[in-house]
C-alpha positions as CSV (number, residue, x, y, z in Angstrom):
1,V,104.9,111.8,117.6
2,Q,102.6,111.7,120.5
3,L,99.0,110.4,120.5
4,Q,96.4,111.5,123.1
5,A,93.3,109.3,123.2
6,S,90.3,110.5,125.1
7,G,86.6,110.0,125.4
8,G,86.3,106.7,127.2
9,G,84.1,106.2,130.2
10,L,81.3,104.3,131.7
11,V,78.1,104.0,129.7
12,Q,75.0,101.8,129.8
13,A,74.3,99.3,127.2
14,G,72.7,101.0,124.2
15,G,74.5,104.2,124.8
16,S,77.1,106.0,122.8
17,L,80.6,107.3,123.2
18,R,82.9,109.3,121.0
19,L,86.6,108.6,121.2
20,S,89.2,111.1,120.0
21,C,92.8,110.6,119.1
22,A,95.0,113.7,118.7
23,A,98.4,113.4,117.1
24,S,101.1,116.0,117.9
25,G,104.8,116.4,117.6
26,N,106.8,115.9,114.5
27,I,104.0,114.9,112.2
28,L,103.2,116.4,108.9
29,G,100.0,114.5,108.4
30,I,98.4,111.1,108.9
31,N,98.4,108.3,106.3
32,R,96.3,105.8,108.2
33,M,94.7,105.8,111.6
34,G,93.3,102.8,113.4
35,W,91.4,102.0,116.6
36,Y,92.1,98.8,118.4
37,R,90.8,97.4,121.6
38,Q,91.9,94.9,124.2
39,A,89.4,93.3,126.6
40,P,90.6,91.7,129.8
41,G,92.2,88.4,129.1
42,K,92.0,88.8,125.4
43,Q,94.3,89.8,122.6
44,R,94.3,93.3,121.1
45,E,92.0,93.4,118.1
46,L,91.4,95.9,115.3
47,V,88.1,97.8,115.5
48,A,88.4,100.2,112.6
49,V,90.9,101.8,110.3
50,I,90.7,104.8,108.0
51,S,93.1,105.6,105.2
52,S,94.3,108.8,103.6
53,D,91.6,108.5,100.9
54,D,89.0,108.2,103.7
55,S,88.3,104.6,102.9
56,T,87.4,102.6,106.0
57,N,87.4,99.1,107.3
58,Y,85.7,97.7,110.3
59,A,85.7,94.6,112.3
60,D,82.5,92.6,111.9
61,S,81.7,93.5,115.5
62,A,81.8,97.2,114.8
63,K,80.0,97.3,111.5
64,G,76.8,99.3,111.6
65,R,77.5,100.6,115.1
66,F,80.9,102.4,115.0
67,T,82.1,105.1,112.7
68,I,85.7,106.1,112.2
69,S,86.5,109.5,110.9
70,R,89.3,112.0,110.8
71,D,90.0,115.7,110.7
72,N,93.2,116.2,108.7
73,A,93.6,119.8,109.7
74,K,93.7,118.9,113.4
75,N,95.6,115.6,112.9
76,T,92.8,114.0,114.9
77,G,90.8,110.9,114.5
78,Y,87.5,109.9,116.0
79,L,85.6,106.7,116.7
80,Q,81.9,107.2,117.2
81,M,80.4,104.2,119.0
82,N,76.7,103.7,119.1
83,S,74.5,100.9,120.4
84,L,77.2,99.9,122.8
85,K,77.2,96.4,124.3
86,P,78.8,95.0,127.4
87,E,81.1,93.0,125.1
88,D,82.5,96.3,123.8
89,T,84.1,96.9,127.2
90,A,87.9,97.2,126.7
91,V,90.8,99.6,126.6
92,Y,90.7,101.3,123.3
93,Y,93.9,102.3,121.6
94,C,94.5,104.6,118.6
95,A,97.4,104.0,116.3
96,V,98.7,106.3,113.6
97,L,100.9,105.8,110.5
98,P,102.2,109.2,109.6
99,S,102.3,110.4,106.1
100,R,106.1,110.2,106.2
101,G,107.6,107.2,107.7
102,S,106.8,103.5,108.0
103,S,106.3,103.2,111.8
104,W,103.0,103.2,113.6
105,Y,102.6,105.2,116.7
106,W,100.3,104.1,119.6
107,G,98.3,106.1,122.1
108,Q,98.1,105.3,125.8
109,G,94.6,103.8,125.6
110,T,91.3,104.9,127.0
111,L,89.0,102.6,129.0
112,V,85.4,102.0,127.8
113,T,83.1,100.2,130.2
114,V,79.6,99.3,129.1
115,S,77.3,98.1,131.8
116,S,74.3,95.9,131.2
C-alpha cells in the first residue's frame, strides 16, 4: 500500500488549503483514515480521523475549521483546512488502515506553512 499526500503549501493566515491522500497498491478499501501533523520541535499529533461509517473525530485545535472526508471509490481522503493560523504550520501526514489487515500505512507528509 502506498499513500501519496499532496496539497500542502504556503498560505497566509486566514486562508485555506485542501490536502489529499491517495491510496494505491494492494488495497481493497479503507477502514479508517487519519491526518496527523508534526510541527518543528513537537511530537506528531492527531488532527482528524474518519471511519468506515463516515464518523469523524477532530482535535480540539481543528474543530470548526478543518473537515475530513473521503471518496471510497477513489481510495482517497481529504482534509479541508479553513481559517488557517500560523500555529497550523507543520508537516501533515495521512495514515490509512485498510479494510483488510491491522496495520496502518503512512504517507510521506506534505508541508503546510501559514504566514502571519
